BAZA-895566 format. One line per 2 residues: number of its first residue (from 1); their letters; for each residue z, x, y of C-alpha. Coordinates in steps of 0.2 Angstrom, whole numbers, m for minus. Layout:
NUM	a	Z/X/Y; ...
This chain:
1	xx	368/608/m7; 365/611/12
3	xx	367/629/16; 366/639/33
5	xx	365/658/33; 358/669/45
7	xx	360/679/61; 357/670/78
9	xx	360/676/95; 375/669/104
11	xx	375/665/123; 394/665/122
13	xx	404/679/115; 420/670/113
15	xx	423/662/96; 421/670/78
17	xx	404/669/73; 400/659/58
19	xx	391/669/45; 389/654/33
21	xx	392/636/31; 388/624/17
23	xx	392/608/7; 391/603/m11
25	xx	394/584/m15; 400/581/m33
27	xx	402/600/m36; 405/604/m55
29	xx	404/623/m55; 418/636/m57
31	xx	418/650/m45; 421/667/m52
33	xx	418/679/m37; 425/692/m25
35	xx	419/689/m8; 417/701/6
37	xx	421/688/19; 435/677/25
39	xx	431/660/18; 439/642/22
41	xx	434/629/8; 437/611/13
43	xx	440/600/m2; 438/582/4
45	xx	438/573/m13; 442/577/m31
47	xx	456/588/m40; 455/606/m48
49	xx	463/622/m48; 465/640/m39
51	xx	470/656/m48; 477/667/m35
53	xx	486/684/m40; 488/678/m58
55	xx	496/661/m53; 487/645/m57
57	xx	489/633/m42; 484/614/m43
59	xx	472/608/m30; 473/590/m24
61	xx	461/583/m10; 462/584/4
63	xx	466/603/4; 460/619/10
65	xx	456/635/0; 457/651/8
67	xx	446/666/1; 448/685/9
69	xx	439/700/6; 441/711/m10
71	xx	451/697/m19; 443/691/m35
73	xx	442/672/m34; 442/659/m48
75	xx	443/641/m44; 435/625/m47
77	xx	436/606/m49; 444/598/m65
79	xx	428/586/m65; 419/586/m49
81	xx	424/587/m31; 416/588/m13
83	xx	417/604/m5; 412/611/12
85	xx	414/629/15; 416/640/32
87	xx	413/659/30; 417/674/43
89	xx	412/691/41; 426/703/34
91	xx	428/711/53; 437/694/57
93	xx	450/697/44; 463/704/57
95	xx	459/691/71; 461/676/59
97	xx	477/683/51; 485/686/67
99	xx	480/669/73; 492/662/59
101	xx	479/652/52; 473/664/38
103	xx	488/666/27; 484/675/10
105	xx	501/671/3; 497/653/5
107	xx	478/652/m2; 480/632/m5
109	xx	484/621/9; 486/602/12
111	xx	472/597/24; 480/589/37
113	xx	472/578/50; 459/571/37
115	xx	450/560/48; 447/573/62
117	xx	441/586/50; 430/575/41
119	xx	422/569/57; 419/586/62
121	xx	412/592/46; 400/578/45
123	xx	393/582/63; 391/600/57
125	xx	381/593/42; 370/583/53
127	xx	368/598/65; 361/608/51
129	xx	350/594/44; 342/592/63
131	xx	325/601/65; 329/612/80
133	xx	317/624/89; 332/635/93
135	xx	346/634/81; 362/629/91
137	xx	373/644/83; 386/643/98
139	xx	388/623/94; 391/628/76
141	xx	404/641/80; 414/628/91
143	xx	413/615/78; 419/625/64
145	xx	433/632/74; 439/615/80
147	xx	439/609/62; 450/624/55
149	xx	461/622/71; 463/603/68
151	xx	467/605/50; 483/616/56
153	xx	487/608/72; 490/592/66
155	xx	507/585/63; 508/575/47
157	xx	515/557/48; 519/544/36
159	xx	514/530/46; 496/528/40
161	xx	492/509/41; 488/498/26
163	xx	471/495/34; 468/514/35
165	xx	473/516/17; 462/502/11
167	xx	446/508/21; 449/526/14
169	xx	450/519/m3; 434/510/m1
171	xx	426/526/6; 432/536/m9
173	xx	424/524/m21; 408/525/m12
175	xx	407/544/m13; 412/543/m31
177	xx	397/532/m34; 385/533/m19
179	xx	370/524/m29; 382/509/m33
181	xx	381/491/m25; 393/488/m12
183	xx	393/470/m5; 404/473/11
185	xx	404/455/16; 412/452/m2
187	xx	425/467/0; 430/461/17
189	xx	433/443/13; 442/448/m4
191	xx	454/458/7; 457/444/21
193	xx	445/450/34; 429/444/42
195	xx	415/457/41; 415/462/59
197	xx	433/465/58; 430/476/42
199	xx	416/486/51; 427/488/66
201	xx	441/495/55; 428/506/45
203	xx	420/514/61; 438/518/68
205	xx	445/527/52; 428/534/44
207	xx	418/538/61; 401/531/56
209	xx	395/513/51; 396/508/31
211	xx	377/509/29; 375/525/38
213	xx	389/532/27; 380/528/11
215	xx	364/534/19; 371/552/24
217	xx	377/552/5; 360/547/m2
219	xx	353/560/10; 364/574/3
221	xx	359/569/m14; 341/569/m10
223	xx	342/586/m1; 351/593/m18
225	xx	338/587/m29; 324/594/m18
227	xx	331/611/m19; 339/612/m35
229	xx	326/603/m47; 308/601/m49
231	xx	307/583/m49; 292/575/m40
233	xx	296/566/m24; 292/550/m31
235	xx	304/553/m46; 318/558/m33
237	xx	315/542/m25; 317/532/m42
239	xx	332/543/m46; 341/536/m29
241	xx	335/519/m33; 322/519/m19
243	xx	309/507/m26; 296/512/m14
245	xx	293/531/m13; 285/530/4
247	xx	300/521/11; 310/535/4
249	xx	299/547/13; 302/537/29
251	xx	320/536/26; 322/555/23
253	xx	311/560/38; 322/549/49
255	xx	338/556/44; 333/575/42
257	xx	319/578/54; 309/584/39
259	xx	298/575/26; 304/578/8
261	xx	290/591/5; 294/601/22
263	xx	312/601/17; 309/608/m1
265	xx	296/621/6; 309/626/20
267	xx	325/628/9; 320/629/m9
269	xx	320/649/m10; 334/652/3
């Protein structure tokens, strides 16, 4: 889990200020909590449920869940799901409801513009992992607001191409088992594509190259283990199928800007 919280000075006092942002890959926990904030939870993979005002609502990814101040929340996955969440202070409640994008009578919504929102969420994820001297809070506010707006402004269409469905299906399989073996040359040829063509469609619909996509998933797993377990770095490397712990440390440093030890020391007790 990667998690942002804190108070940072903004240069531009225009957009609602994000108070918290985080994401959890393969989340299994059920939430029983009353928030004092206005929250958007983006469910990118998995199915589950949400209890609102005594009614149990099915949740099927991609979806958005809304939580508002003072309301007891009870929601979670059937098995696992991937969740990104954006939180604003309760003082923004009127602004968000008046904008039409925060409707407490519709706490579960279909996530439209899935590809655009996914790219924005991944960009936010990388922003948080970067080692910046001064945290770019204004950029975080902008990216989160864009993501929320894209999810509501997009007009759904049934014209999804067969190639897009195929690429999305492969991406879902990888997200379900990021430590598995995926031979992209074989996957491409089995579906009548040359590897360069497969890579071109993958980049078009997913936004990052296949190997980087897998690397980002492994990084998320590594971050979670560093924060939420007491495993040694070498043990985490083996857990993630890195044969050489030094190679794992170089991989982690390149992707996050931290060594594994630095990351654990920085975020373990936040």
